[in-house]
C-alpha positions in Angstrom: -65.9 8.0 -1.6 -62.6 9.3 -0.6 -61.7 10.0 -4.4 -65.1 11.9 -4.8 -64.2 14.1 -1.7 -60.8 14.9 -3.2 -62.5 15.9 -6.5 -64.8 18.2 -4.6 -62.0 20.0 -2.7 -59.9 20.2 -5.7 -56.9 18.6 -4.0 -55.3 15.1 -4.5 -53.5 13.7 -1.4 -49.9 12.3 -2.0 -50.7 10.6 1.3 -54.3 9.6 1.3 -53.9 8.4 5.1 -53.7 12.2 6.1 -57.3 12.7 4.6 -58.5 9.6 6.4 -57.0 10.8 9.8 -58.9 14.3 9.1 -62.2 12.4 8.9 -61.7 10.4 12.0 -63.7 11.4 15.1 -62.3 10.7 18.6 -65.1 8.3 19.2 -63.8 6.0 16.5 -60.3 5.4 18.1 -57.0 6.9 19.5 -55.7 8.3 16.1 -58.4 11.0 15.6 -58.4 14.6 14.1 -58.7 16.7 17.2 -55.0 17.9 16.8 -55.6 18.5 13.1 -58.7 20.5 13.9 -56.7 22.8 16.1 -54.1 23.5 13.2 -56.9 23.9 10.7 -58.6 26.4 12.9 -55.6 28.3 13.1 -55.0 28.3 9.3 -58.6 29.0 8.5 -58.7 32.2 10.7 -55.6 33.5 9.2 -56.5 33.0 5.6 -59.8 34.3 6.1 -58.4 37.4 7.7 -55.9 37.9 5.1 -58.4 37.4 2.4 -60.7 40.1 3.8 -57.9 42.4 4.6 -56.7 42.3 1.1 -60.1 42.6 -0.7 -62.4 44.5 1.4 -60.6 47.8 1.6 -63.4 50.0 2.6 -64.2 47.8 5.6 -63.0 48.8 9.1 -61.8 46.6 12.0 -65.1 46.0 13.3 -66.8 44.9 10.0 -63.8 42.7 9.2 -64.1 41.0 12.5 -67.9 40.4 12.0 -67.2 39.2 8.5 -64.6 36.8 9.6 -66.5 35.5 12.6 -69.4 34.6 10.3 -67.3 32.8 7.8 -65.5 30.7 10.3 -68.1 29.9 12.8 -69.5 26.4 13.3 -72.9 26.9 11.5 -71.0 27.9 8.3 -68.5 25.3 8.4 -71.1 22.7 9.0 -72.9 24.0 5.8 -69.8 23.7 3.8 -69.3 20.0 5.3 -72.8 19.1 4.1 -72.1 20.4 0.6 -69.1 18.2 0.5 -71.3 15.2 1.9 -68.8 14.6 4.7 -71.4 13.2 6.8 -71.6 9.9 4.8 -67.9 9.4 5.1 -66.9 10.4 8.6 -65.3 7.7 10.8 -67.4 7.6 13.9 -67.7 5.3 16.8 -71.0 3.3 17.6 -72.3 5.6 20.0 -71.8 8.7 17.7 -73.3 6.8 15.0 -76.6 5.9 17.1 -76.9 9.5 18.4 -76.8 11.3 14.9 -73.2 12.3 14.8 -73.1 12.2 11.1 -75.2 15.3 11.2 -73.9 17.1 14.1 -72.9 20.8 13.4 -69.8 20.5 15.8 -68.6 17.1 14.2 -68.9 18.5 10.8 -67.2 21.7 11.3 -64.4 20.2 13.2 -63.9 17.8 10.2 -63.8 20.7 7.8 -61.0 22.3 9.9 -59.0 18.9 10.0 -59.2 18.7 6.5 -57.7 22.1 5.8 -54.8 21.0 8.3 -54.5 17.8 6.2 -54.1 19.6 2.9 -51.5 21.9 4.6 -49.6 18.9 5.9 -49.7 17.2 2.6 -49.2 20.1 0.3 -48.0 23.1 2.1 -49.7 26.6 2.8 -50.4 27.5 -0.7 -52.4 24.4 -1.1 -54.3 25.1 2.1 -55.0 28.7 1.2 -56.4 27.5 -2.2 -58.8 25.1 -0.4 -59.9 27.7 2.0 -60.8 30.1 -0.9 -62.6 27.2 -2.7 -64.6 26.5 0.0 -65.6 30.0 1.2 -65.4 31.9 -1.9 -69.1 32.3 -2.4 -69.8 33.1 1.1 -67.1 35.7 1.1 -68.8 37.5 -2.0 -72.2 37.2 -0.2 -70.8 38.8 3.1 -69.1 41.5 1.2 -72.5 42.1 -0.7 -74.2 42.4 2.7 -71.5 44.9 3.8 -72.1 47.1 0.8 -76.0 47.2 1.3 -75.4 49.0 4.9 -76.1 52.6 4.7 -73.5 55.2 5.6 -75.0 56.0 8.8 -74.9 52.3 9.9 -71.4 51.8 8.9 -70.1 54.9 10.6 -71.9 53.9 14.0 -70.3 50.4 13.8 -67.1 52.0 13.0 -67.3 54.2 16.0 -68.6 51.4 18.4 -65.7 49.1 17.4 -63.6 52.0 18.8 -65.5 52.7 21.7 -66.1 56.3 20.5 -69.5 58.1 21.1 -72.2 58.0 18.5 -72.2 60.8 15.9 -74.3 63.9 16.4 -76.3 65.2 13.2 -77.4 68.6 13.3 -79.3 70.7 10.5 -77.1 73.7 9.6 -79.5 75.3 7.1 -82.4 74.8 4.7 -82.5 76.3 1.4 -85.0 76.6 -1.4 -88.8 76.6 -1.6 -90.7 74.4 0.6 -91.5 71.8 -2.1 -87.7 71.8 -3.3 -85.7 72.2 0.0 -82.1 71.5 0.2 -80.8 70.4 3.7 -77.4 70.8 4.8 -76.4 68.6 7.8 -73.3 68.5 9.8 -71.9 65.2 11.4 -69.7 65.5 14.6 -68.3 63.1 16.9 -67.2 63.9 20.6 -63.6 63.0 20.9 -62.8 63.7 17.2 -63.1 67.4 17.3 -60.6 68.0 14.4 -63.4 66.5 12.2 -66.7 68.0 11.1 -68.2 66.9 7.8 -71.3 68.4 6.0 -73.7 66.6 3.8 -76.6 67.7 1.5 -79.8 66.2 0.3 -83.4 66.9 -0.6 -84.5 65.6 2.8 -83.0 65.4 6.2 -82.3 61.8 6.1 -80.4 62.0 2.7 -78.4 64.9 3.9 -77.6 62.7 7.2 -76.4 60.0 5.0 -74.3 62.2 2.9 -72.5 63.8 6.0 -71.8 60.4 7.4 -70.4 59.3 4.4 -68.1 62.1 4.2 -67.4 61.5 7.9 -66.3 57.9 7.0 -64.0 59.0 4.1 -62.4 61.5 6.4 -61.6 58.8 8.9 -60.0 56.9 6.2 -57.7 59.5 5.2 -56.4 60.2 8.6 
């Protein structure tokens, strides 16, 4: 089972004892994985933050924080653990075995973090980085796609809320064209950011507001 797990994570331990240590819950004995879980949590948080910073260039701080929180939360890591079939090889004490510890999210998530630490201790930071990206690559792509689905008004609102700024104001500046072929021009302004005022145009007020929000986001990124 240990050999199978090493194949799944794409890393072969020089010292397999480190992997066994990472799979040992505190209920199984005094040499358990809680300290490794502490280290793995820190490595995981940093590597995910670095990954998102490098590849999600249009995301602001609030969006990056939400993506990171989703990727490192207990439920996500427990899903990863189930994909690795960790439940069947965890070393648990009799009480945890009887109470269903092999399928408990907290225990599974902690084991994933401990394995990340074990890989770091055995092979260094590059090995740990490779493991984190192997385990979470598909989920990062999904989180990125969900971010991109959000419209400009939503992204602008989240950006401003993350910085404790007021919500934007949209005003129709003019309407051109015949009633059946109107073109709306809408302005977007934010109190406290008086130097920025962006216009957007569209065949409806809603589309013009979206265009104005997108222009405002672009202007913020250039500042």
